[in-house]
C-alpha positions as CSV (number, residue, x, y, z in Angstrom):
1,M,19.7,125.1,75.9
2,R,22.9,124.4,74.0
3,A,25.0,126.1,76.9
4,R,23.3,123.7,79.4
5,Q,24.1,120.6,77.3
6,N,27.8,121.7,77.0
7,H,27.8,122.2,80.9
8,L,26.4,118.6,81.4
9,I,29.0,117.1,79.0
10,G,31.7,119.0,80.8
11,V,30.6,117.8,84.2
12,S,30.3,114.3,82.9
13,L,33.8,114.3,81.6
14,V,35.2,115.6,84.9
15,L,33.2,112.8,86.8
16,L,34.6,110.2,84.2
17,V,38.1,111.5,84.9
18,V,37.7,111.5,88.6
19,A,36.5,108.0,88.4
20,A,39.3,106.9,86.1
21,L,41.9,108.4,88.6
22,A,40.1,106.7,91.5
23,C,40.4,103.4,89.9
24,N,44.1,103.7,89.7
25,A,44.5,104.9,93.4
26,P,46.6,102.4,95.6
27,G,44.7,99.8,97.1
28,W,41.8,99.9,94.7
29,A,42.8,98.0,91.8
30,S,44.6,94.5,91.6
31,P,48.2,95.2,92.0
32,S,49.1,93.1,88.9
33,R,46.1,94.3,86.6
34,E,46.7,97.0,84.0
35,S,43.7,99.5,83.5
36,T,42.3,100.4,80.3
37,P,42.3,103.8,78.7
38,S,39.2,105.9,79.9
39,P,37.4,108.1,77.4
40,A,38.7,111.2,79.2
41,S,42.3,110.1,78.6
42,E,42.0,109.2,75.0
43,G,45.3,107.9,73.4
44,T,46.9,107.5,77.1
45,V,47.3,104.1,78.8
46,T,47.6,104.3,82.6
47,T,48.9,101.2,84.3
48,T,48.9,100.2,88.1
49,P,52.3,99.4,89.1
50,T,53.0,95.8,89.8
51,R,54.0,95.0,93.4
52,T,56.6,92.4,93.7
53,A,58.5,91.3,96.7
54,T,62.1,92.3,96.9
55,P,64.1,89.3,98.2
56,T,66.1,90.1,101.3
57,P,69.6,88.9,101.1
58,A,70.8,86.3,103.5
59,P,73.0,87.4,106.3
60,T,76.7,86.8,105.8
61,A,79.2,86.1,108.4
62,T,81.9,88.5,108.4
63,E,84.7,89.5,110.9
64,T,83.8,92.6,112.8
65,P,86.3,95.0,111.8
66,A,88.3,97.1,114.2
67,G,88.0,100.8,113.8
68,D,90.1,102.6,111.5
69,V,93.5,103.3,112.7
70,T,94.6,106.5,111.1
71,G,98.1,107.2,110.4
72,P,99.9,110.6,109.4
73,D,98.4,112.6,106.7
74,G,95.0,110.6,107.1
75,C,96.2,107.4,105.6
76,V,94.9,104.2,107.2
77,Y,96.8,101.3,108.7
78,D,95.4,97.9,107.9
79,S,96.2,94.2,107.2
80,R,94.6,91.1,105.8
81,F,95.7,87.6,106.5
82,V,96.7,85.9,103.2
83,T,97.7,82.3,104.2
84,D,99.4,80.0,106.6
85,V,103.0,79.5,105.2
86,S,103.7,77.0,108.0
87,V,102.0,74.9,110.7
88,P,98.5,74.3,109.2
89,D,95.6,74.3,111.8
90,N,95.6,71.3,114.0
91,T,99.2,70.3,113.5
92,E,100.3,67.7,116.1
93,F,103.2,68.4,118.3
94,A,104.9,66.7,121.2
95,P,104.8,68.4,124.6
96,G,107.6,71.0,124.8
97,E,108.4,70.7,121.0
98,S,109.8,74.0,119.4
99,F,108.3,75.2,116.3
100,S,108.0,78.3,114.0
101,K,104.7,79.6,112.9
102,V,104.6,81.7,109.7
103,W,101.8,84.0,108.4
104,R,101.7,85.7,105.1
105,V,100.1,89.2,105.6
106,R,99.0,91.9,103.2
107,N,99.3,95.5,103.9
108,S,95.7,96.4,102.9
109,G,95.8,99.9,104.2
110,T,97.2,103.2,102.7
111,C,100.0,103.7,105.1
112,K,103.5,102.2,104.7
113,W,104.5,99.9,107.6
114,G,107.9,101.4,108.9
115,E,110.5,101.0,111.7
116,G,108.8,100.1,115.0
117,F,105.9,98.1,113.7
118,L,105.3,94.8,115.5
119,L,103.3,91.6,115.4
120,A,102.2,91.5,119.0
121,Y,100.9,88.6,121.2
122,L,97.2,89.3,121.8
123,S,95.3,86.4,123.5
124,D,94.9,82.7,124.3
125,D,98.1,80.6,125.0
126,R,101.4,82.5,124.5
127,M,103.2,79.1,123.9
128,D,106.4,80.6,125.3
129,G,106.6,82.9,122.5
130,P,107.9,86.6,122.8
131,G,105.6,89.5,123.4
132,A,106.1,90.9,120.0
133,V,108.3,90.5,117.1
134,D,109.5,93.0,114.5
135,V,107.5,93.6,111.2
136,P,109.6,94.6,108.1
137,P,108.6,97.8,106.3
138,K,106.1,97.2,103.7
139,Y,104.2,99.5,101.3
140,P,100.4,99.3,100.7
141,E,99.4,96.1,98.9
142,G,102.7,94.3,99.5
143,T,102.9,91.1,101.3
144,V,105.2,89.8,104.1
145,D,105.9,86.6,106.0
146,L,105.7,87.1,109.7
147,R,107.6,84.4,111.9
148,V,107.0,83.6,115.6
149,D,109.1,81.0,117.2
150,L,106.8,79.1,119.7
151,V,106.9,75.9,122.1
152,A,104.0,73.5,122.3
153,P,102.6,73.4,125.8
154,S,103.0,70.5,128.2
155,T,99.2,70.1,128.5
156,P,97.6,67.6,126.1
157,G,94.8,69.0,124.0
158,S,94.1,71.7,121.4
159,H,96.0,75.2,122.1
160,R,95.6,78.5,120.2
161,S,97.8,81.5,120.2
162,T,96.4,84.9,118.6
163,W,98.5,87.7,117.4
164,R,97.9,91.1,115.7
165,L,99.9,94.1,114.2
166,R,100.6,97.0,116.3
167,T,101.8,100.5,115.3
168,P,104.8,102.1,117.0
169,D,102.5,104.1,119.5
170,G,100.9,100.9,120.5
171,R,97.6,100.7,118.5
172,L,96.5,97.4,117.3
173,F,95.1,97.1,113.6
174,G,94.1,94.6,110.9
175,D,93.2,91.0,110.9
176,R,94.0,88.9,113.9
177,V,96.3,85.8,113.0
178,Y,96.5,82.6,115.1
179,V,98.1,79.3,115.3
180,K,96.1,76.3,116.4
181,I,97.9,73.1,117.5
182,V,97.2,69.7,119.1
183,V,99.5,68.4,121.8
């Protein structure tokens, strides 16, 4: 008789453990409620994880980066626009007036810029500028002022000229720089 009682107690404990585990199964308990200790898990408190919404960060506008331009020994050519040194955006000029645009640019890559590097005309209105101008040698993290001599178009309105750095073998890299004027 005693064996039968022990068997019933054992079966009862197993059923209590199964019931306690079932209460903690996902979807069964309230997401923010803690469960209380069951007799079968004496001294142990089991909690149901609280589900909280993870905020989705708002998208930010970023310039689409150009592909990495790799140099010798695996270094990378890159540049970042720092500031306009001359001719702020929307500066007014008379038709045909000559001016010099200067941009400050940082070598943000891991390769040194050396002989043969150019700031090349890329798009929009060339404004009678050259196809490219020489870029002085610059080590990574150094800054340089790049100057292009231009002429305001004869057509009234807003005009823009866009430029970009170019390796000696003709690969474009880094931030685009531009001048935007009003005639």
